[in-house]
C-alpha positions as CSV (number, residue, x, y, z in Angstrom):
1,M,59.0,-51.6,42.2
2,R,62.7,-50.9,42.2
3,E,65.3,-53.6,41.5
4,I,69.0,-53.6,42.4
5,V,71.4,-55.2,39.9
6,H,74.6,-56.4,41.5
7,L,77.6,-57.3,39.2
8,Q,80.9,-58.6,40.1
9,A,83.9,-59.0,37.7
10,G,87.4,-60.5,38.4
11,Q,89.0,-61.3,41.6
12,C,88.8,-57.7,43.0
13,G,85.1,-57.5,42.1
14,N,84.4,-60.8,43.8
15,Q,86.2,-59.8,47.0
16,I,84.3,-56.5,47.1
17,G,81.1,-58.2,46.4
18,A,81.6,-60.8,49.1
19,K,82.4,-58.0,51.6
20,F,79.3,-56.1,50.5
21,W,77.0,-59.1,51.2
22,E,78.8,-59.7,54.5
23,V,78.1,-56.1,55.6
24,I,74.5,-56.1,54.3
25,S,73.8,-59.4,56.2
26,E,75.4,-58.0,59.4
27,E,73.4,-54.7,59.2
28,H,70.1,-56.7,58.8
29,G,71.0,-59.1,61.6
30,L,71.4,-62.3,59.6
31,D,73.7,-65.1,60.5
32,G,75.8,-67.1,58.0
33,S,73.0,-69.5,57.2
34,G,70.6,-66.6,56.3
35,S,68.4,-66.9,59.4
36,A,67.6,-63.8,61.4
37,K,69.6,-63.4,64.7
38,D,68.1,-61.8,67.8
39,G,67.9,-58.5,66.0
40,N,65.3,-55.8,66.4
41,D,62.4,-55.1,64.1
42,Q,64.1,-52.1,62.6
43,Q,66.9,-54.4,61.2
44,L,64.3,-56.5,59.4
45,E,62.0,-53.7,58.3
46,R,63.5,-53.2,54.8
47,I,65.2,-56.6,54.4
48,N,63.2,-57.3,51.2
49,V,65.2,-54.7,49.4
50,Y,68.2,-57.1,49.2
51,Y,66.7,-60.5,50.1
52,N,63.9,-62.8,49.0
53,E,62.7,-65.7,51.1
54,A,62.9,-69.0,49.3
55,N,61.6,-72.4,50.3
56,G,62.8,-73.5,53.7
57,G,62.3,-70.1,55.3
58,K,65.8,-68.9,54.3
């Protein structure tokens, strides 16, 4: 199992990190609440690389 470690430091790091998660969410068809939009199966195929489902289905 591979893991991705994501670190942010300082204002610039926080801005870049926020944009990173915004882009990743958009690429995987997630809305702002973390729920899948009307995306296709390919968008959700490897979603577990960046996201883990917690209680409440999000």
